[in-house]
C-alpha positions in Angstrom: -26.5 10.0 1.9 -24.7 7.0 0.5 -21.1 6.6 1.7 -18.4 5.9 -0.9 -15.6 3.5 -0.1 -12.3 5.1 0.8 -10.7 3.7 -2.3 -13.0 5.9 -4.4 -12.6 9.1 -2.4 -8.9 9.1 -1.5 -6.8 10.4 -4.4 -3.7 8.6 -3.0 -5.4 5.2 -3.4 -6.8 5.7 -6.9 -3.6 5.0 -8.8 -2.5 1.4 -7.8 1.1 1.8 -8.8 1.5 4.9 -6.5 -0.4 3.2 -3.7 1.9 0.1 -3.9 5.0 2.2 -3.9 3.9 4.2 -0.9 2.9 1.1 0.9 6.3 -0.5 0.3 8.1 2.6 1.5 5.9 2.8 4.6 6.4 -0.9 5.5 10.1 -0.8 4.7 10.6 2.2 6.9 8.8 0.7 9.9 10.5 -2.7 9.5 13.9 -1.0 9.3 13.3 0.7 12.6 12.4 -2.6 14.2 15.1 -4.8 12.6 18.0 -2.4 12.0 18.2 -3.4 8.3 18.4 -0.6 5.7 15.2 0.8 4.2 16.5 0.2 0.7 17.2 -3.5 1.3 13.8 -4.1 2.8 12.1 -2.2 0.0 13.8 -4.2 -2.6 12.7 -7.5 -1.0 9.1 -6.3 -0.7 9.1 -5.0 -4.3 10.4 -8.2 -5.7 8.3 -10.5 -3.6 5.2 -10.4 -5.8 3.4 -8.4 -8.4 0.8 -5.9 -7.0 -2.7 -7.2 -6.9 -5.4 -5.1 -8.4 -7.3 -3.0 -5.8 -10.7 -4.5 -5.2 -13.7 -2.2 -5.2 -16.5 -3.4 -3.0 -20.1 -2.3 -3.0 -20.1 -1.4 0.6 -17.7 -0.4 3.3 -16.1 -3.1 5.4 -17.0 -1.3 8.6 
């Protein structure tokens, strides 16, 4: 049986905009706990820092 990459099987990763937003929220939340800054301020910095890169699909798993 051929294994598909996670990017193709996980519905949360299929839409790059939703993935990027969830990633920013996750990183901002974790960073806020560590630094004491607000989640909103960190999320704004992360969202403005650069445009999202397209998700690269590879032929095989990285594992």
